[in-house]
C-alpha positions in Angstrom: -84.2 -24.2 -158.5 -82.9 -20.8 -157.4 -83.5 -19.2 -154.0 -82.4 -15.8 -152.7 -80.4 -15.4 -149.5 -82.0 -13.1 -147.0 -79.9 -10.0 -147.2 -79.2 -6.7 -145.6 -81.4 -3.9 -146.8 -79.8 -2.2 -149.8 -78.3 1.1 -148.9 -77.8 0.2 -145.3 -74.2 0.5 -143.9 -72.8 -2.9 -143.1 -70.1 -4.2 -140.8 -67.7 -7.0 -141.4 -64.5 -7.7 -143.3 -63.7 -9.5 -146.5 -60.3 -10.6 -147.9 -60.2 -10.4 -151.7 -57.4 -12.4 -153.4 -56.6 -10.6 -156.6 -56.3 -7.0 -157.9 -57.8 -7.4 -161.3 -61.1 -6.1 -162.8 -63.5 -8.3 -160.9 -61.5 -8.1 -157.7 -61.7 -4.3 -157.9 -65.4 -4.3 -158.8 -66.3 -6.4 -155.8 -63.9 -4.4 -153.5 -65.5 -1.1 -154.6 -69.1 -2.3 -154.1 -68.4 -3.8 -150.7 -66.2 -0.8 -149.5 -69.0 1.5 -150.6 -71.3 -0.1 -148.0 -68.9 0.1 -145.2 -67.3 -3.4 -145.3 -63.6 -3.5 -144.4 -61.9 -4.8 -147.5 -58.4 -6.0 -147.8 -56.9 -7.1 -151.2 -54.1 -9.6 -151.4 -52.2 -9.4 -154.7 -48.9 -9.5 -156.5 -49.2 -6.8 -159.2 -47.0 -4.0 -158.0 -48.7 -1.2 -160.0 -52.1 -2.4 -158.9 -51.1 -2.6 -155.2 -49.6 0.9 -155.3 -52.6 2.5 -157.0 -55.0 0.9 -154.6 -52.8 1.9 -151.6 -52.5 5.5 -152.7 -55.8 6.2 -154.4 -58.2 3.5 -153.2 -60.2 1.4 -155.5 -61.8 3.6 -158.2 -65.0 2.7 -160.0 -66.1 4.4 -163.2 -69.9 4.4 -163.4 -72.0 4.2 -166.6 -72.7 8.0 -166.5 -68.9 8.7 -166.5 -68.7 9.7 -162.8 -65.8 8.2 -160.9 -65.7 7.4 -157.2 -62.9 6.1 -155.0 -63.2 3.9 -151.8 -60.4 3.2 -149.3 -59.2 -0.4 -149.1 -56.3 -2.1 -147.4 -53.8 -3.8 -149.7 -50.9 -6.1 -149.2 -48.6 -8.6 -151.0 -47.9 -10.5 -147.8 -50.4 -13.2 -146.6 -48.9 -12.7 -143.1 -50.9 -9.4 -143.0 -54.1 -11.4 -143.5 -53.8 -14.0 -140.7 -57.1 -15.1 -139.2 -59.2 -13.9 -142.2 -62.7 -15.6 -142.0 -64.2 -14.6 -145.3 -62.3 -14.6 -148.6 -63.2 -14.1 -152.2 -60.9 -15.7 -154.7 -60.9 -13.6 -157.9 -57.5 -14.3 -159.5 -57.1 -15.8 -162.9 -57.3 -19.6 -163.1 -53.6 -20.0 -163.7 -52.9 -18.2 -160.4 -55.2 -20.4 -158.3 -52.5 -22.6 -156.8 -50.5 -19.6 -155.7 -53.7 -18.1 -154.1 -54.5 -21.4 -152.4 -51.0 -21.6 -150.9 -51.4 -18.0 -149.6 -54.8 -18.7 -148.1 -53.5 -21.9 -146.5 -51.3 -19.6 -144.3 -53.9 -17.0 -143.5 -57.4 -18.3 -143.6 -58.8 -19.1 -140.2 -59.6 -22.7 -139.3 -63.4 -21.9 -139.4 -63.0 -19.6 -142.4 -64.4 -19.8 -145.9 -62.9 -19.1 -149.4 -65.4 -18.5 -152.2 -64.2 -18.9 -155.7 -66.1 -17.0 -158.4 -63.5 -17.7 -161.1 -63.8 -18.8 -164.7 -63.1 -22.3 -165.9 -62.8 -25.7 -164.4 -60.5 -26.9 -161.6 -60.3 -23.9 -159.3 -62.4 -25.4 -156.5 -60.5 -28.6 -156.6 -57.2 -26.8 -156.4 -58.4 -24.7 -153.4 -59.7 -27.8 -151.7 -56.3 -29.5 -152.1 -54.7 -26.8 -149.9 -57.6 -25.7 -147.7 -59.9 -28.7 -147.3 -63.5 -29.0 -148.5 -65.0 -27.4 -145.4 -63.2 -24.1 -146.2 -64.1 -23.9 -149.9 -67.3 -22.8 -151.6 -68.1 -22.6 -155.3 -70.0 -19.9 -157.0 -70.5 -18.5 -160.5 -70.9 -14.9 -161.4 -72.1 -13.3 -164.7 -71.0 -9.8 -163.6 -68.4 -8.3 -166.0 -65.8 -5.6 -165.6 -63.0 -3.9 -167.5 -59.8 -2.7 -165.9 -59.4 0.9 -167.0 -56.0 1.1 -165.2 -54.4 -0.1 -162.0 -57.0 -0.1 -159.3 -59.6 1.5 -161.6 -62.5 -0.5 -163.0 -65.5 0.0 -165.3 -68.5 -2.3 -164.5 -69.8 -4.3 -167.4 -73.5 -4.2 -166.6 -75.9 -6.3 -164.5 -75.4 -9.9 -163.5 -75.9 -12.5 -160.8 -73.8 -14.3 -158.2 -75.0 -17.9 -158.0 -73.7 -19.8 -154.9 -73.5 -23.5 -154.2 -74.9 -24.8 -150.9 -72.3 -24.5 -148.0 -73.0 -24.3 -144.3 -70.6 -21.3 -143.8 -71.7 -19.2 -146.7 -74.6 -17.1 -145.3 -72.4 -14.3 -143.8 -70.6 -13.7 -147.1 -73.7 -14.0 -149.2 -75.4 -11.4 -147.0 -72.5 -9.0 -147.4 -72.6 -9.4 -151.2 -76.4 -9.0 -151.3 -76.2 -5.9 -149.1 -73.5 -4.4 -151.5 -76.0 -4.6 -154.3 -75.1 -7.8 -156.0 -77.9 -10.1 -157.1 -77.2 -13.2 -155.0 -78.9 -16.6 -155.6 -78.6 -20.0 -154.0 -78.0 -22.6 -156.7 -78.3 -26.2 -155.5 -76.8 -27.4 -158.8 -74.0 -24.9 -159.0 -71.8 -27.3 -161.1 -74.5 -27.1 -163.8 -74.1 -23.3 -163.8 -70.3 -23.7 -163.9 -70.5 -25.9 -167.0 -73.1 -23.6 -168.5 -70.8 -20.6 -168.2 -67.9 -22.7 -169.5 -69.8 -23.4 -172.7 -70.4 -19.7 -173.2 -66.8 -18.8 -172.4 -65.4 -21.4 -174.8 -67.6 -20.1 -177.6 -66.8 -16.4 -177.1 -63.5 -15.7 -175.3 -60.9 -17.5 -177.5 -62.5 -16.2 -180.7 -62.5 -12.6 -179.5 -58.9 -13.0 -178.3 -57.7 -14.5 -181.6 -59.6 -12.0 -183.9 -59.1 -9.1 -181.5 -62.8 -8.0 -181.7 -65.5 -7.2 -179.2 -68.0 -9.9 -178.5 -70.8 -8.7 -180.9 -68.5 -8.9 -183.9 -68.6 -12.7 -183.7 -72.2 -12.5 -184.8 -71.4 -10.2 -187.8 -68.7 -12.4 -189.3 -70.3 -15.6 -190.8 -67.1 -17.7 -190.3 -66.7 -16.5 -186.7 -70.3 -17.3 -186.0 -69.9 -20.8 -187.4 -66.9 -21.4 -185.1 -68.8 -20.0 -182.1 -71.6 -22.5 -182.7 -69.1 -25.4 -183.2 -67.2 -24.6 -180.0 -70.5 -24.3 -178.0 -71.9 -27.5 -179.4 -68.7 -29.5 -178.6 -68.6 -28.1 -175.1 -72.2 -29.0 -174.5 -71.6 -32.5 -175.8 -68.8 -33.0 -173.3 -70.9 -31.6 -170.5 -73.6 -34.1 -171.3 -71.2 -37.0 -171.5 -69.8 -36.0 -168.1 -73.3 -36.0 -166.6 -73.6 -32.3 -166.3 -77.0 -30.8 -167.0 -76.8 -27.4 -168.7 -79.2 -24.6 -167.8 -79.5 -23.8 -171.5 -81.7 -25.9 -173.7 -79.9 -24.6 -176.8 -76.2 -23.8 -176.0 -75.5 -22.2 -179.3 -78.5 -19.9 -179.0 -77.4 -19.1 -175.5 -73.8 -18.2 -176.6 -75.1 -16.0 -179.3 -77.5 -14.3 -176.9 -74.6 -13.5 -174.6 -72.5 -12.2 -177.5 -75.5 -10.0 -178.5 -76.2 -8.7 -175.0 -72.5 -7.9 -174.5 -71.8 -6.8 -178.0 -69.6 -3.8 -177.1 -67.6 -5.7 -174.4 -64.0 -6.7 -174.6 -63.8 -10.2 -173.2 -61.5 -10.9 -170.3 -59.3 -13.1 -172.5 -58.9 -10.4 -175.1 -58.0 -8.0 -172.3 -55.3 -10.4 -171.2 -54.0 -10.8 -174.8 -53.9 -7.1 -175.4 -51.8 -6.4 -172.3 -49.5 -9.4 -172.9 -50.7 -11.4 -169.8 -51.3 -15.1 -169.5 -54.9 -16.2 -170.4 -57.3 -18.7 -168.8 -57.4 -20.8 -172.0 -56.2 -23.9 -170.2 -59.1 -23.8 -167.7 -61.6 -23.2 -170.5 -60.9 -24.9 -173.9 -58.1 -26.9 -172.4 -60.4 -28.3 -169.7 -63.0 -29.2 -172.4 -60.3 -31.0 -174.4 -59.2 -33.0 -171.3 -62.8 -33.8 -170.4 -63.6 -34.8 -174.0 -60.6 -37.1 -174.1 -61.7 -38.7 -170.8 -65.3 -39.2 -172.2 -64.2 -40.1 -175.7 -65.9 -37.1 -177.2 -64.1 -35.4 -180.1 -63.6 -31.6 -179.7 -61.5 -30.5 -182.7 -62.6 -26.8 -182.6 -62.0 -26.4 -178.9 -58.6 -28.1 -179.3 -57.7 -25.7 -182.2 -58.8 -22.7 -180.2 -56.9 -23.9 -177.1 -53.6 -24.4 -179.1 -54.0 -21.1 -181.1 -54.5 -19.0 -178.0 -51.6 -20.7 -176.3 -49.5 -19.9 -179.4 -50.2 -16.2 -178.9 -48.1 -16.3 -175.8 -45.2 -18.4 -177.3 -42.1 -17.6 -175.2 -39.4 -15.5 -176.6 -36.3 -17.3 -177.7 
C-alpha cells in the first residue's frame, strides 16, 4: 500500500539544507533538483575531479532537450565541514558505504537522519552499525542518471522515491517532493528493495559483461535466457527469505525494465567502462550469500558475480 507524503507545492522556493554523501550520477541529480528549488546543498565526497568541478562550476544538469543548467552547491572532502547536519542522503556506491557511515558518525547531529537510496543489500545495516537505527532510514529509487563528466549529469527519465516508515523522515520527504521527485511512503520497503535487487541482478551484470545497453539483452536470445535465469533465481531466494516481491512475474518485470530503458547504460556498465569498482558484491554477491543461507542454488547469479569481479582482477 503506497501513500504520498504531503509536499511543498511544486515550483515553490524551499528553505532547508541537505547533506549529500557522494558526487556520482545520482548524487548530482538529487543535488541539482534540490538546489534548483532553493535548498542549501552540500556534497561530501572523495573524488578530486568531481569536487573541483562542483566547486568551480556548480552541479550541471543536461536536460532531455539538450539544454544545460548549473546550480551552486557547497562541496567538501572533510566531514568536519558538515558537523551538525540534520538531513543526509547517502548516494555512494555500496562498496563505499562503510566509509560514508564513518564520516556521518562524526558529523550527523544526534537528532539527524541519513536516508540511503543505494542499490543492493546491506547498506542500511552498515549505516545502522555506525549511526544507530534512529538515525537511519531506508528508501528505494527508480530514478536513473548518467554521469556526463565530473559534476555533470544527464537524467535517465522518470522514476519514484519510495520511503520506509520513519518518525524523522517527513522533512526530507517534503524537500524531495518539492524538488519534483515523485515520493511515496512504502510500509513494506524491504519488499521494494528485494524487487529492485531482482531487476538489478538480471540486467546490470549482463550489460557490464557484454558491454551493451539494457535493451540489447532482449535482442540476443542467449542473453535473454540468462536474464530470465538470474531473475528467477533471485526471486526464489527472496521467497525463501520471506520477502514478498511486488512483481507477480519477476522475469517479465525485468524484461519490462530492460525494454523501458533500452537505450540506457546501466550503472554497472558505467563503472566497468571507467575502470571503477562495481556494486556486484551487494547485488549478485548478496543473492549468492542469501541463497547459501536458505539452501537455494543460484548458479547463474554466482557465475555473474564471479565474472564481474574478474573484470577488475588486480594488476600483478
